C-alpha positions as CSV (number, residue, x, y, z in Angstrom):
1,M,-10.8,77.2,40.1
2,N,-14.2,77.8,42.2
3,A,-15.7,75.4,39.8
4,L,-19.7,74.5,40.4
5,F,-20.8,70.9,38.9
6,I,-24.5,71.5,37.5
7,I,-26.0,67.5,37.4
8,S,-29.0,67.3,35.4
9,S,-30.7,64.2,36.4
10,A,-33.9,62.0,36.2
11,I,-33.6,59.1,38.2
12,Y,-37.4,58.0,38.6
13,I,-38.6,58.7,34.8
14,T,-41.5,57.8,32.7
15,T,-42.0,54.8,30.5
16,N,-43.5,57.0,27.8
17,P,-41.3,56.5,24.5
18,L,-39.2,59.2,23.0
19,C,-39.3,60.5,19.4
20,Y,-36.4,58.0,18.6
21,T,-37.1,55.3,20.3
22,P,-39.9,53.2,22.4
23,N,-37.6,52.3,25.3
24,R,-36.9,55.0,27.4
25,S,-34.3,53.7,29.7
26,A,-32.5,50.1,29.6
27,F,-32.3,50.7,33.6
28,S,-34.3,50.6,36.5
29,A,-34.6,53.5,38.7
30,D,-32.2,51.8,41.4
31,E,-29.8,51.5,38.9
32,R,-29.9,55.1,37.6
33,A,-29.5,55.9,41.2
34,I,-26.3,53.9,41.5
35,Q,-24.9,55.4,38.5
36,T,-25.6,58.7,39.5
37,L,-23.6,57.9,42.9
38,K,-20.9,57.1,40.4
39,T,-21.4,60.6,39.1
40,I,-20.9,62.5,42.3
41,Q,-18.1,60.3,43.2
42,S,-16.3,60.9,40.4
43,I,-16.8,64.8,40.9
44,R,-15.6,64.4,44.6
45,A,-12.4,62.4,42.9
46,A,-11.2,64.3,40.0
47,V,-12.0,68.0,41.3
48,P,-12.1,67.9,45.3
49,N,-12.4,71.7,45.8
50,S,-15.5,72.1,43.5
51,Q,-18.9,72.0,44.5
52,I,-21.8,70.1,43.0
53,L,-25.4,71.0,42.6
54,L,-28.2,68.2,41.5
55,I,-31.2,69.4,39.5
56,E,-33.7,66.5,39.3
57,T,-36.3,66.6,37.2
58,G,-37.6,63.3,38.0
59,L,-41.0,61.7,39.2
60,K,-39.9,61.5,42.7
61,K,-38.4,64.2,44.9
62,N,-36.9,61.8,47.6
63,L,-34.0,59.7,46.2
64,P,-32.5,56.6,47.1
65,Y,-28.7,56.0,48.8
66,N,-28.8,59.4,50.5
67,I,-28.1,61.2,47.2
68,E,-29.2,64.5,48.2
69,G,-27.1,64.6,51.4
70,L,-24.1,63.9,48.9
71,V,-24.0,67.0,47.0
72,D,-23.7,70.8,48.1
73,Q,-27.3,71.5,47.0
74,Y,-30.0,69.8,45.6
75,L,-33.1,71.2,43.3
76,F,-36.2,69.0,43.0
77,L,-38.3,70.4,39.8
78,G,-40.0,67.2,39.0
79,N,-43.3,69.2,40.7
80,R,-43.7,71.6,38.4
81,K,-46.1,71.4,35.6
82,M,-43.5,72.4,32.6
83,V,-41.1,70.3,33.7
84,R,-43.0,67.3,34.0
85,E,-44.9,68.2,30.3
86,A,-40.9,68.3,28.9
87,A,-39.3,65.8,30.9
88,D,-42.2,63.4,30.1
89,G,-42.4,64.1,26.6
90,P,-40.7,62.6,23.6
91,F,-38.0,64.9,23.0
92,K,-35.4,64.2,25.6
93,G,-33.4,67.5,25.5
94,L,-36.2,69.6,26.0
95,G,-36.5,68.6,29.7
96,E,-32.8,69.3,30.1
97,A,-33.1,72.8,28.7
98,I,-35.9,73.8,30.9
99,G,-34.3,72.2,33.8
100,L,-31.4,73.8,33.9
101,Y,-32.8,77.1,32.7
102,L,-34.9,77.2,36.2
103,G,-31.9,76.1,38.5
104,N,-30.8,80.0,37.9
105,S,-31.6,81.1,41.7
106,K,-29.4,77.9,43.0
107,I,-26.7,78.4,40.5
108,T,-26.2,82.1,40.7
109,K,-25.5,81.6,45.1
110,F,-23.0,79.6,44.5
111,N,-20.4,82.6,42.7
112,A,-18.9,79.8,41.0
113,D,-15.7,81.5,38.6
114,Y,-16.1,78.1,36.6
115,Y,-19.1,75.9,35.7
116,F,-19.4,72.4,34.5
117,K,-22.6,70.8,33.0
118,L,-22.4,67.1,33.7
119,S,-25.7,64.5,32.8
120,G,-26.6,62.7,35.7
121,R,-25.6,58.8,35.3
122,Y,-22.4,59.7,33.3
123,Y,-19.0,59.9,35.3
124,L,-15.8,61.4,35.0
125,D,-13.4,58.9,34.3
126,E,-9.2,58.7,34.1
127,Q,-8.9,61.1,30.7
128,F,-10.5,64.2,32.3
129,Q,-7.9,66.6,33.1
130,V,-9.2,70.0,35.0
131,N,-6.4,72.0,33.7
132,D,-7.9,71.3,29.5
133,W,-10.7,73.4,31.1
134,Q,-9.0,76.7,32.4
135,V,-9.6,78.7,29.0
136,D,-11.9,81.6,28.5
137,S,-14.3,80.1,26.0
138,Y,-16.7,76.8,26.1
139,T,-15.0,73.7,26.0
140,G,-16.4,70.0,25.5
141,K,-16.5,67.6,22.7
142,D,-17.6,68.5,19.1
143,Y,-20.9,66.8,17.9
144,Y,-21.0,67.2,14.1
145,G,-20.4,71.0,14.3
146,G,-22.2,71.1,17.6
147,L,-21.5,70.5,21.5
148,F,-22.0,67.2,23.0
149,T,-24.2,67.8,26.1
150,V,-23.0,65.0,28.4
151,L,-20.1,67.2,29.4
152,Y,-19.0,70.5,29.1
153,G,-17.9,73.7,30.8
154,F,-17.4,77.4,30.5
155,P,-16.4,80.3,32.8
156,A,-18.4,82.8,34.6
157,R,-18.3,85.5,31.9
158,L,-20.2,83.0,29.9
159,Y,-23.1,82.4,32.5
160,Q,-25.5,84.6,30.6
161,N,-25.0,83.7,27.3
162,W,-25.4,80.0,28.4
163,R,-28.9,81.0,30.1
164,N,-29.6,82.6,27.2
165,S,-28.8,79.7,24.8
166,L,-30.9,77.4,26.7
167,K,-33.6,80.2,26.6
168,E,-33.4,80.3,22.9
169,S,-33.2,76.7,22.2
170,I,-36.3,75.6,23.7
171,P,-39.0,76.8,21.2
172,V,-36.5,74.6,18.4
173,L,-36.5,71.6,20.7
174,L,-40.4,71.3,21.3
175,Q,-40.2,70.6,17.5
176,G,-38.2,67.9,18.0
177,Q,-34.5,68.7,17.1
178,S,-31.8,67.9,18.9
179,I,-30.2,69.9,21.8
180,E,-26.5,69.1,20.8
181,L,-27.1,70.8,17.3
182,I,-29.3,73.3,18.5
183,Q,-28.1,75.0,21.8
184,P,-24.5,75.4,20.4
185,H,-26.2,77.8,17.7
186,Y,-26.7,80.4,20.3
187,I,-23.6,80.0,22.5
188,E,-20.1,82.1,21.5
189,K,-17.8,81.2,20.0
190,P,-15.1,79.5,19.2
191,V,-15.5,76.8,21.2
192,N,-12.4,74.9,22.5
193,Y,-13.0,71.2,21.3
194,L,-10.9,68.5,23.0
195,S,-10.4,65.1,21.2
196,R,-11.4,63.6,24.8
197,I,-13.2,65.6,27.6
198,G,-13.4,62.7,30.0
199,A,-16.7,61.3,30.6
200,S,-18.1,57.9,30.2
201,G,-21.4,56.4,31.2
202,W,-24.4,54.4,29.8
203,E,-26.9,55.2,27.3
204,S,-30.1,55.2,28.5
205,H,-32.4,54.0,25.8
206,S,-29.9,51.7,24.5
207,G,-27.9,50.6,28.0
208,N,-24.5,50.7,25.7
209,F,-21.5,52.2,28.0
210,V,-20.1,55.2,25.8
211,S,-16.8,56.8,26.7
212,L,-16.5,60.8,25.3
């Protein structure tokens, strides 16, 4: 498997409230950076031959702990007006969708045959088994008939379908809908749902630790 992990990240963030909570993050930028280090380290340990693209939509380009040097490609989008408006706004999924969509030129340069999307600050845990993902469909964890977007994957033949799902989702995300419920409307079915996808981490707004 020639896999690419696409990490959607925002380390230095605004204090503006989200639509569902006034507390955007329970963690400091330094803590968020340390959690992102764990994200990268877990990928290197679990899938050693994979490559990593970090897409950063936060407020600062230069990241602590040499994070940029630990990935294969680093793309900073935080200086783009549309990204700032989305990432600093009340709808969290909107910034993620726009950042991923704008990452196209970097993503396609890898010529991967499989793509994983992993949210920054979450990491691959001991339940992650790469063989579970080697199917010709989207793979992930069910979210009320949708898809948890913390971690999911898809083969290269579905790349354009994935891009389209992001594009089609953006107008609805602007209305405050959940990306976990909206984006799956536009992806090819059926989805290969796993009971455990093998991702753990900390919810930003609550600070709660979750394992999926």
